[in-house]
N, C-alpha and C positions, 0 to 999 in steps of 0.2 A: 349719210351715217343711221346706223341701226343702234338703239342703245336698249340693250339686254340686261333688265335687274332679273336677280335671283335672292330667294328670299328665305327668312332663316327656321328655326325649330319652332311648333305652335300653330295652334290654328288660325290662319290667315284666309281670305277671299281672293281671285284674281287679280280683284284692282286694287290691292295692296298698293301699289307705286303710283296709283293715277295724281297725287299731292306734289311729288315730283317731277313727272312727266307733265303737268300744267305750270308747274314754277319754272320750270325750264325753259318752254316754251315760250311763257312771258319776259324770258329775256331774250329774245329771240335764238337759240339755238333750235336748228331744225334739224329732227330725226324722225325715223320708223321706230316705234316701241315695240320691244319685243318681250313682255314679263313673263319671266318664267314658275311656273306654278305648278304645284300637283297637291293633288285630295291628301291630307292627314290620313294618317289608319287610324281606323275607327275601331279600338279593343277594348269592347263596354265591359267586359268583364273586370277591369282594373280602373272603373272611374273613380273609386274611394283612394288612390291613390293620392297624397297629397300633393305631387305635381300632377297636374295636366296628363290623362293616356298620351296624347299626340306628342307630348314632352317626349317621354322615355322613348314613345316608337320610333319618335326620328332622329334620339340619339343613339339606340340601339341600330339602326339604322345603317347608320356610321360605318360601323367596326361590326354587322353580325353578320356570318357568313347563311342566316338563314333568310335574309332582304337581300343577296346579292344581288337579282333578277331586277326589283325594284329597283336599289340603288345605281343599277347600270340603267337603267330605262331611263332615271333625272339626268344620269350624267351622260346618257348620249341626247338630248331634249337641250344640252348645252352647247354641245357640241355643233349640234345641226343648225340652232339659232346665230352662232359665232362663224361657224363656214369659214373662209380665209382667214378673217380677225383683222386685215387690213381696213375695216370702214366699218368697226364695231366699237361700242366702248362699253365697258360690262361694269356693275356696279351691283356687288352682292352685299349682304347682310347675315353677319354674327355667322350663324354654320353655313351661312349660303356662299360664303366664303372658302370653305373646307371644298363645298363641293365644285366653287367654281376652279379653286386651284386643281382638284383630282380630275375634272374635265377636261382640261385646257393643258397641264403639266406637258411640256414639250412641243404644243402647239406652235403654231401662228404668235408672230407679233401682235400686242394689241396696242394700240394709238393712243389708249391709256385704261386704264383698271382701278375701280375705287371700289375700298374695304369698308363699310359700317358700318362701328359697333364689335370691329372682329377681336376674337378673344387675342390677350396682350401677349408679346414674346414667353414670359417668365409661364406662360400655358401652353401657348400654341407649341413650342419646341417639343412635348409631351405630349400629349396629347392629338396633334396635327406633325407627324415627319415629315418631310421636306414642303415644310407650307411657303417657302418661298420660293419654290421652284417652279416661278411665271414668267413669260416675258411679255413686258409691256413694256414700252419708249417713258412711261410716266404711272406709277403707283402712288395713286392715294391713299392714305389711310386716313379716316375722321374718325376719331372716339370722343368721347364725352368726359368730362372731369366728373360729374353726375351718374358714370357707369361705369360698375368696378370690373364688369365682363372685359371691358376692352380697354386698350391702353394703345402708349406707339410700340411703334416695331424697330429695334435698331438694324433696318437694312441700309446700304449706299443710296440705292436706287430708290429709296422711299420719301416722298411728302407728306408728312406728316399733317394735318391740321386740327389742332383741338379745338372741340364745341362744347362751349358752356351752358350744362341747361342744368339751370337746380329743380329738377327732378328726381322724386323718389324711384329706384326700382318697382316693379319692373317697367314704367314710365318712362324711365331714361333708355333703356334699353331698344326700347323699340319705336321713338322719338325722330327717329333719322330721315325714315319718308318724309315725316311732315316739315322738317326744318328749313326755314329758310336759308339759316344759314349753313346746312348744309349745298343746299341749291346754288350759293355763291359760291362756294369752294369747286363743285362738279363745272359749275361756268364761267371761273379764273382760268381754267385746266382743260376745258374743252378742246379737244384738238381740231386746228384748223383745215379748211381744203385739204392745206398744202403737209397734214400730218403733224405738224408742230402746235402745240399747245400757245393757247390768250394770255399765258401767264405773261407778266411784266419782266 
């Protein structure tokens, strides 16, 4: 089994998913870790903005014609990591969920797709049209009651799991990779070698 992770906007490092990998392995889950990571854009001329410049750049990356080549390179990284998809679990956080959906739309059926802190349905339909067009036998949506950027997604094929974390923003939105509650949920839905989740 391959476990592919995709991070959201903001400055991060290539080991962002390390706590999740370690926690899942401690629970007996066997996989080849494939974290998708890209260097944030360096726009030194706008460091004075209220939001970190890389946040602004990555958001612009989503829609801007100017950054279409960079965006396509990231989407291609995701596609190449997934390959045929039948033996791959994809875990995407926040904005990375949107990138994953764009990359995998109409692609192979995944045994498990996990969205962490994904933009809630009331925003997602406006910002990310086609957000539901991904093929997965199980789509596990994990959100936090402390994170107003996340929420339930009213789709029939989704399994919504709320993670209660009494953390203020922005900590709540970035805490998913370190949460044992997240690990427990993913481990519960982890596909068996026969392709069926371990959910009781």
